[in-house]
C-alpha positions as CSV (number, residue, x, y, z in Angstrom):
1,M,179.7,64.3,115.9
2,D,180.9,65.5,119.3
3,G,178.6,66.2,122.1
4,Q,178.4,70.0,121.7
5,K,177.6,69.7,118.0
6,V,174.8,67.3,118.9
7,W,173.4,69.7,121.5
8,N,173.7,72.6,119.0
9,N,171.6,70.6,116.5
10,I,169.0,69.9,119.2
11,L,168.9,73.6,120.1
12,A,168.3,74.4,116.5
13,G,165.3,72.1,116.5
14,I,164.0,73.6,119.7
15,K,164.1,77.1,118.1
16,T,161.7,75.9,115.5
17,Q,159.2,74.6,118.1
18,V,159.1,77.5,120.7
19,S,158.9,81.2,120.6
20,S,162.0,83.4,120.4
21,S,161.4,84.8,123.9
22,T,160.9,81.4,125.4
23,F,164.2,80.2,123.9
24,K,166.1,83.2,125.1
25,T,164.6,82.7,128.6
26,W,165.7,79.1,129.2
27,F,168.4,77.9,126.8
28,P,171.2,80.5,126.4
29,G,174.3,79.5,128.4
30,S,173.6,75.8,128.3
31,F,176.5,73.6,127.3
32,V,177.5,69.9,127.1
33,L,179.4,68.8,130.2
34,D,180.1,65.3,128.9
35,C,179.1,62.8,126.2
36,K,179.4,59.1,126.9
37,Q,178.5,55.9,125.2
38,K,176.1,53.9,127.3
39,A,175.3,50.4,125.9
40,D,173.4,51.1,122.6
41,K,172.9,54.8,123.1
42,K,174.8,58.0,123.6
43,L,174.4,59.8,126.9
44,L,174.5,63.6,126.5
45,I,175.0,65.5,129.8
46,V,173.8,69.1,129.4
47,A,174.6,71.7,132.0
48,F,172.6,74.8,133.1
49,K,173.8,77.6,135.2
50,N,171.3,77.1,138.1
51,N,168.8,74.6,139.5
52,F,165.8,76.8,138.8
53,I,166.5,76.9,135.0
54,K,167.3,73.2,135.0
55,E,164.1,72.3,136.7
56,Q,162.0,74.5,134.4
57,V,163.6,73.0,131.3
58,E,163.1,69.4,132.6
59,T,159.4,70.1,133.5
60,R,158.4,72.0,130.4
61,Y,160.7,70.8,127.5
62,L,162.2,67.4,128.2
63,P,159.6,65.5,126.0
64,L,160.3,67.9,123.2
65,I,164.1,67.6,123.6
66,S,163.9,63.8,123.7
67,Q,161.8,63.8,120.6
68,I,164.3,66.0,118.7
69,A,167.3,64.0,120.0
70,Q,165.9,60.8,118.6
71,K,165.7,62.3,115.2
72,N,169.3,63.6,115.4
73,K,171.9,62.1,113.1
74,G,174.1,61.4,116.1
75,G,172.1,58.2,116.7
76,N,170.1,57.0,119.7
77,I,170.6,59.8,122.3
78,E,169.5,60.2,125.9
79,V,169.7,63.7,127.4
80,V,170.2,64.4,131.1
81,F,170.5,67.7,132.8
82,V,172.8,68.9,135.5
83,V,173.8,72.2,137.2
84,A,177.4,73.3,136.5
85,S,179.5,76.4,135.6
86,K,182.1,76.8,133.0
87,D,184.3,78.8,135.3
88,K,187.8,77.6,136.0
89,P,187.4,73.9,135.1
90,K,190.0,71.6,136.6
91,T,190.4,67.9,137.5
92,I,191.3,66.1,140.6
93,K,191.8,62.3,140.3
94,N,190.0,62.3,137.0
95,E,186.8,63.7,138.5
96,P,185.4,66.9,136.9
97,I,185.2,69.9,139.2
98,F,183.3,73.1,138.5
99,S,183.3,76.2,140.6
100,G,185.6,74.3,143.0
101,V,183.0,71.6,143.9
102,P,183.4,67.9,142.8
103,M,180.1,66.8,141.4
104,Q,178.8,63.3,142.1
105,L,177.2,62.3,138.8
106,N,175.1,59.1,138.6
107,L,175.0,58.5,134.9
108,K,172.5,55.6,135.1
109,S,169.7,57.9,136.2
110,K,167.3,59.7,134.0
111,T,168.3,62.9,135.8
112,A,171.9,63.2,136.9
113,H,171.9,63.9,140.6
114,I,174.8,66.2,141.6
115,L,175.7,68.5,144.4
116,N,174.7,72.0,143.3
117,P,177.8,74.2,143.6
118,Y,175.6,77.1,144.6
119,H,174.2,75.3,147.6
120,T,176.7,76.4,150.3
121,F,176.5,77.5,153.9
122,D,177.8,81.0,152.9
123,N,174.6,81.7,150.8
124,F,172.1,80.1,153.1
125,V,170.1,82.7,155.0
126,V,169.8,81.9,158.7
127,G,167.0,83.0,160.9
128,P,164.8,81.8,163.8
129,S,162.9,79.3,161.6
130,N,166.1,77.4,160.6
131,N,168.8,78.2,163.1
132,L,168.8,74.8,164.8
133,A,169.0,72.9,161.5
134,F,171.8,75.2,160.3
135,L,173.9,74.8,163.4
136,A,173.5,71.1,163.3
137,A,174.4,70.9,159.6
138,K,177.6,72.9,160.3
139,Q,178.6,70.6,163.1
140,V,178.0,67.5,160.9
141,A,180.1,69.0,158.1
142,E,182.9,69.7,160.6
143,N,182.8,66.2,162.1
144,P,180.9,63.8,159.8
145,G,180.1,60.5,161.5
146,S,180.5,61.8,165.1
147,S,178.1,64.7,165.5
148,Y,174.4,63.9,165.1
149,N,174.4,60.7,163.2
150,P,171.9,60.5,161.6
151,L,170.8,64.1,161.0
152,I,167.2,64.4,160.0
153,I,165.9,67.7,158.7
154,Y,162.2,68.2,158.0
155,G,159.9,71.0,156.9
156,P,157.4,72.0,154.2
157,T,158.3,72.4,150.5
158,G,160.6,75.3,149.5
159,V,162.1,76.2,152.8
160,G,165.7,75.2,152.0
161,K,166.1,71.6,153.1
162,T,167.8,70.4,150.0
163,H,170.1,73.5,150.0
164,L,171.2,72.7,153.6
165,L,171.7,69.0,152.8
166,Q,173.9,69.8,149.8
167,A,175.8,72.5,151.6
168,I,177.0,69.7,154.0
169,G,178.1,67.6,151.1
170,N,179.9,70.6,149.4
171,E,181.6,71.5,152.7
172,V,182.9,68.0,153.2
173,L,184.2,67.8,149.7
174,N,185.9,71.2,150.0
175,K,187.7,70.0,153.1
176,T,188.6,66.5,151.7
177,V,188.4,66.1,148.0
178,E,188.9,62.3,148.4
179,A,185.7,62.0,150.4
180,K,183.0,59.8,148.8
181,V,179.7,61.8,149.0
182,L,176.5,60.5,147.5
183,Y,173.3,62.6,147.2
184,A,170.1,60.9,146.0
185,T,166.4,61.2,146.5
186,A,164.5,58.4,148.2
187,E,162.7,57.9,144.9
188,K,166.1,57.4,143.2
189,F,167.2,54.9,145.9
190,T,164.0,53.0,145.4
191,N,164.3,52.9,141.6
192,D,167.9,51.8,141.8
193,Y,167.0,49.0,144.2
194,I,164.2,47.8,141.9
195,E,166.5,47.9,138.9
196,S,169.1,45.9,140.8
197,L,166.6,43.2,141.5
198,G,165.5,43.0,137.9
199,N,169.1,43.0,136.5
200,K,170.5,40.8,139.3
201,T,173.0,43.6,140.2
202,C,172.3,43.8,143.9
203,A,176.0,43.7,144.8
204,S,176.7,46.7,142.6
205,F,173.7,48.6,144.1
206,R,174.9,47.9,147.7
207,A,178.4,48.9,146.8
208,K,177.2,52.2,145.4
209,Y,175.2,53.2,148.5
210,R,177.3,51.5,151.2
211,Q,180.9,52.4,150.1
212,V,180.5,56.1,150.8
213,D,181.7,58.4,153.6
214,L,178.5,60.5,153.5
215,L,175.1,59.4,152.3
216,I,172.5,62.2,151.8
217,V,168.9,61.0,151.1
218,D,166.3,63.6,150.3
219,D,162.5,63.2,150.5
220,V,162.5,60.1,152.7
221,Q,158.7,60.3,153.0
222,F,158.8,58.4,149.7
223,F,159.9,55.3,151.7
224,A,156.5,55.1,153.5
225,G,154.7,51.9,152.6
226,K,157.6,50.4,150.7
227,E,158.5,47.5,153.0
228,S,161.3,45.8,151.0
229,T,162.9,49.2,150.1
230,Q,162.8,50.2,153.8
231,D,164.5,46.9,154.7
232,E,167.3,47.6,152.2
233,F,167.7,51.2,153.4
234,F,167.7,50.0,157.0
235,H,170.7,47.6,156.3
236,T,172.4,50.3,154.3
237,F,171.9,52.7,157.2
238,N,173.2,50.2,159.7
239,E,176.4,49.4,157.7
240,L,177.3,53.1,157.4
241,Y,176.3,53.9,161.0
242,L,178.3,51.1,162.6
243,S,181.4,52.1,160.6
244,T,180.9,55.8,161.9
245,R,180.1,57.1,158.4
246,Q,177.5,59.9,158.2
247,V,173.8,59.6,157.1
248,I,171.7,62.7,156.5
249,C,168.0,62.7,155.5
250,A,165.3,65.2,154.7
251,S,161.6,64.8,154.9
252,D,158.5,67.0,154.5
253,R,157.2,65.8,157.9
254,H,158.6,64.7,161.3
255,P,159.5,61.0,161.0
256,K,156.8,60.1,163.5
257,E,154.2,61.6,161.2
258,L,155.2,59.7,158.1
259,G,153.1,56.6,158.7
260,K,153.7,53.2,157.1
261,L,157.3,53.5,158.3
262,K,158.7,50.3,159.9
263,E,159.4,50.7,163.6
264,R,163.1,49.7,163.4
265,L,163.7,52.3,160.7
266,L,161.8,55.0,162.6
267,S,163.9,54.1,165.7
268,R,167.1,54.7,163.7
269,F,165.8,58.1,162.5
270,L,165.0,59.1,166.0
271,G,168.4,57.9,167.3
272,G,170.1,61.0,166.0
273,L,169.0,64.7,165.8
274,V,165.7,65.6,164.2
275,A,165.7,69.4,163.4
276,D,162.9,71.3,161.7
277,I,162.9,74.2,159.2
278,G,159.8,76.4,159.3
279,M,158.5,79.2,157.1
280,P,160.6,82.4,157.2
281,D,159.2,85.5,158.9
282,L,159.1,88.9,157.2
283,E,162.6,90.0,158.2
284,M,164.1,86.7,157.0
285,K,162.2,87.0,153.7
286,I,163.7,90.4,153.2
287,A,167.2,89.0,154.1
288,I,166.7,86.2,151.5
289,I,165.8,88.8,148.8
290,R,168.8,90.9,149.6
291,A,171.1,87.8,149.5
292,K,169.6,86.7,146.1
293,C,170.2,90.2,144.7
294,Q,173.7,90.3,146.0
295,E,174.4,87.0,144.2
296,K,173.3,88.8,141.0
297,N,175.2,92.0,141.8
298,L,171.9,93.9,141.8
299,S,170.2,96.2,144.3
300,L,166.5,96.7,145.0
301,D,164.7,99.6,146.6
302,D,163.6,98.8,150.1
303,E,159.9,99.3,149.2
304,I,160.1,96.8,146.4
305,S,162.0,94.2,148.6
306,T,159.4,94.6,151.4
307,Y,156.5,94.3,149.0
308,I,158.0,91.0,147.5
309,A,158.5,89.7,151.0
310,Q,155.0,90.6,152.2
311,T,153.3,89.0,149.1
312,S,155.4,85.7,149.2
313,N,153.5,83.5,151.6
314,G,155.6,80.4,150.9
315,G,159.3,79.6,151.4
316,A,162.5,80.7,149.7
317,R,161.4,79.0,146.4
318,E,158.3,81.2,146.1
319,I,160.3,84.3,147.1
320,E,162.9,83.5,144.4
321,G,160.1,83.0,141.8
322,N,158.6,86.4,142.5
323,L,162.0,88.0,142.6
324,I,162.8,86.6,139.2
325,S,159.6,88.0,137.8
326,V,160.4,91.5,139.1
327,L,164.0,91.4,138.0
328,T,163.0,90.2,134.5
329,L,160.5,93.1,134.2
330,M,163.1,95.6,135.4
331,K,165.6,94.3,132.8
332,L,163.0,94.6,130.0
333,T,162.2,98.2,131.0
334,S,165.9,99.2,131.7
335,G,165.0,99.7,135.3
336,K,162.1,102.1,134.6
337,I,159.4,100.4,136.6
338,T,156.7,101.5,139.0
339,I,155.5,99.7,142.1
340,E,152.2,99.2,140.4
341,E,153.9,97.3,137.6
342,I,155.8,95.2,140.1
343,K,152.5,94.4,141.9
344,E,151.0,93.3,138.6
345,A,154.1,91.1,137.8
346,I,153.9,89.3,141.2
347,H,150.1,88.9,140.8
348,K,150.6,87.3,137.4
349,N,153.3,85.0,138.8
350,G,150.9,84.0,141.6
351,Q,148.1,83.4,139.2
352,A,150.3,81.2,137.1
353,S,150.9,79.0,140.1
354,L,147.2,78.9,140.9
355,N,146.4,77.9,137.4
356,K,148.5,74.8,137.5
357,P,146.3,71.8,136.7
358,T,145.1,69.7,139.6
359,A,145.0,65.9,139.8
360,S,141.2,66.2,139.8
361,A,141.3,68.1,136.5
362,I,143.5,65.5,134.9
363,F,141.3,62.7,136.1
364,S,138.2,64.5,134.7
365,A,139.9,65.1,131.3
366,V,141.0,61.5,131.0
367,C,137.6,60.2,132.0
368,K,135.8,62.6,129.6
369,Y,138.1,61.8,126.6
370,F,137.9,58.0,127.0
371,R,134.3,58.0,128.3
372,V,135.1,55.9,131.3
373,P,134.1,56.5,134.9
374,A,136.8,57.3,137.5
375,E,136.1,54.2,139.5
376,D,137.0,52.1,136.5
377,L,140.4,53.8,136.3
378,R,141.0,53.1,139.9
379,G,139.6,49.5,139.7
380,P,141.3,46.2,138.9
381,A,140.0,45.8,135.4
382,R,142.8,45.3,132.8
383,R,141.1,45.3,129.4
384,A,143.4,47.0,126.8
385,S,141.3,50.2,126.3
386,L,141.0,50.8,130.0
387,A,144.7,50.0,130.7
388,F,145.8,52.5,128.1
389,A,143.5,55.2,129.6
390,R,144.9,54.4,133.0
391,Q,148.5,54.7,131.7
392,V,147.8,58.0,130.1
393,L,146.4,59.2,133.4
394,M,149.6,58.1,135.1
395,Y,151.7,59.8,132.5
396,L,149.9,63.1,132.8
397,L,149.9,63.1,136.6
398,R,153.7,62.6,136.4
399,K,154.5,65.0,133.6
400,Q,152.1,67.9,134.5
401,L,152.3,67.7,138.3
402,N,155.6,65.9,138.8
403,L,153.9,63.7,141.5
404,P,156.0,60.9,143.0
405,F,155.3,57.5,141.6
406,D,153.9,56.2,144.9
407,E,151.5,59.1,145.1
408,I,150.3,58.4,141.5
409,G,149.9,54.7,142.5
410,R,147.7,55.8,145.5
411,L,145.6,58.0,143.3
412,T,145.0,55.4,140.7
413,G,143.8,52.6,143.0
414,N,146.7,52.0,145.4
415,R,148.8,50.5,142.6
416,D,152.4,49.6,143.2
417,H,154.9,52.3,142.1
418,S,156.6,49.9,139.8
419,T,153.3,49.6,137.9
420,V,153.2,53.4,137.6
421,I,156.9,53.5,136.4
422,H,156.0,51.0,133.7
423,G,152.8,52.9,132.7
424,V,154.6,56.2,132.3
425,A,157.5,54.7,130.4
426,K,155.1,52.9,128.1
427,I,153.2,56.1,127.1
428,E,156.5,57.9,126.6
429,N,157.6,55.2,124.3
430,I,154.3,55.2,122.4
431,I,154.1,58.9,121.8
432,S,157.7,59.0,120.7
433,Q,156.9,56.6,117.9
434,N,153.2,57.1,117.1
435,Q,152.1,60.6,116.0
436,A,148.4,59.7,116.2
437,K,148.8,58.6,119.8
438,K,150.9,61.7,120.6
439,D,148.1,63.9,119.1
440,E,145.6,62.0,121.3
441,V,147.5,62.7,124.4
442,S,147.9,66.4,123.4
443,R,144.1,66.6,123.0
444,I,143.7,65.3,126.5
445,Q,146.2,67.9,127.8
446,L,144.1,70.6,126.1
447,L,141.0,69.2,128.0
448,V,143.0,69.5,131.2
449,N,143.9,73.2,130.6
450,S,140.5,74.1,129.0
451,P,138.0,71.8,130.7
452,L,135.0,73.6,129.2
């Protein structure tokens, strides 16, 4: 069976498990970008039209999709998601290009990390809160390795750090298609490093990260406290820097505020330009809304745009979420919508965010179900029943909150992130093969969402 037929069969299985409206919201337009044989399994690379849909499908439906894929007649299948467009596909030097942007796929990862073709300088809204970072990014894209090396961009979640980082990569590739650009999160770098130690493939790992012209590493706060990983990244950084190749990083805080960062690595970070991105002001929020509408060939009344901007207290990501809620409602009503209905839609979207389970709620549910005190879950005891409860806790913290592995390790008694990775993987494997255990985890999830 070819890849698209396998995905069509998986989609048919999804249809039987979710509502019609849910299926129509997330899955139309998805397609198979590639299908490769990887050791004893088939790797199915499925593309979605934008990063928002991809992230939502990953967060909400990846376990279901993986379960359906394993039952497929196509054999042992692993599904990864990317962002790509079907428009004008072409090839340069055997590398697939979509929407004119070469995509750097890392097929060994659970999630294929690529440069999102929609993350460009042209559709990045510039204002007082991000002007310095934008100008620095433009200069780096024009002269990689010579202007601001390294470039460190920091700011809170959802303000456009990743967009700006990937815009640099896309610009470099648009100018020089032979350029070797690698984008990875710090978590991915760490996991690749651990895997290379276990598989004795350190040479391949170093070649992957050091034989590039532009290395982009997102969320470097993840390196804090990981001494051996910091050492490896330090040497990677040095090799690239000394050969005048560009390094760009992003963080949620200024490097000085990260803590548990080795002095020599901090010194390297501070040796270039450190630029911050803040929360947008009202005028900039309205400009973001107008830009998003222009991308979709839509127009919004000024009153509606202003209301969305005024009620979106976060960054661009929250603005886009509220905008999508309004546009969806307008589509369903053929544009016949009042400002009161819009207010209700935004209120519901905000309530959905507020109702997201907390780490404390997950802790309480696991403790209640297994009848164990929280201090035992955080403690050193390793008896089988307690270890299973602790691994379920790790799994739920990861799947429901998408917390980084090191943060989960901190919450569960300052455990090493490799222990967390093992625990999450073990529960994933158990619930994929044991229906009784899967039902048990589902009951705990119900306790999380309905604690009473």
